[in-house]
N, C-alpha and C positions, 0 to 999 in steps of 0.2 A: 679788359680794361683794368689798369692799375690805379687804385685810388689812394695808395699810401698807407693802407692798413693791411693787417694779416688776415685776410679772409679767404674764402675758397675761390676767389677770382684769379688767383695766381695759377699759372700753368704748372702742371705736376713736376716739371723739371726744376722749378725754383725751390730753394730750401726755405722752409718756414722757420727754421731754427735761428736764423740770423736776422730776423726782422726786428727793427728797432722798437716797434710798437707792440711786440708780443709780450703778454703778461704771463709770468710763470704760473704753473699749476699749483693750487693750494690743497692738494690731496694729502691725506694722512700719511701715505707711504713716503712722501717727500720729507715730511717732518720727522718721521721715526728713524729713517736710515740716514746716518751721517756718512759723508764721503771721507774716507781716510786719506791722509797725505801720501804723496808718492815716495817720499824719502823713507827708506826702511827703518832707520833709527827713530825718526819722528813717529812713524806708524806704530812701532813697538811701544813707544812711550805713551801714545794715545790709547792703545789697547790696554796697557798696564794701568793707566789712570782710570779707565772705565771699569776694569776688573776690581780695582781697589775701591772705587766708589760704590759698585754693586755690593761688594762684601760688607762695606760699612753700613749701607742701607739695610741689608739683611740682618746684620748684628744689632743695629739700633731697633729694628722691628722686634727681634727676639727679646731684647732687654725690656722694651716697653710692654710687650705681651706678658713677660714674666712679672713685671711690676704690677700690672693690672690684676693678674691672677692672685698675687700675694696680697694686695689690698682687699680684694673680694673675699679671700679666705679669712683675713683678719676681721673684716666686718661681720662675717658669719659667726666667727668665734665669739666676738664681743657681744653680739645680739643673743646668742645662746647663753652666755654667761650672765648677762643682765636679766634675761627671762627666768633663768634657773634660780636666782637669788631670792625671788619673791615666793617661791613655793614652800609649802609646809612639808616636813619630812613625812613620808608615807608610814602609816602604822601597819604592822604585819597582819592584823585581823581584818583590815578593810580592803575590799576589792573596789577599785575605781571603775566607773563606766558611765554611760549615758542611759537614762531610764525614760520610758514612756508610760504614761498613765493609761491603763486599759479600763474601759467601763465594765461594770459588773455584768451587764446583760450579755456581753460577748464572751464571757468566760464559760468554759464547760462545767456542768454540774459534777460535784464530787460523788463518786459511786460508793 
């Protein structure tokens, strides 16, 4: 029985491709792959435009990445410079370090 929609009620000999009520598939593969034009010159122009666009995107990504790295390096240098200005110059007879107070009872007896 033909109800006017594209369902499995059609006989197998009928083509479902030409049904007026058929909704196109929304798969990711249909969105990712673009059909190229049939004219050779137009096809070459579309491919060249795609290659130029891809090269431009890669170049912009590299430039933005280099700018981010440069800004991060500059921030690190400025922070080190600002922290280094407040320190006293080290005297040659002083050894700097962290110390812990040890109670006398835990020290060994002098022999």
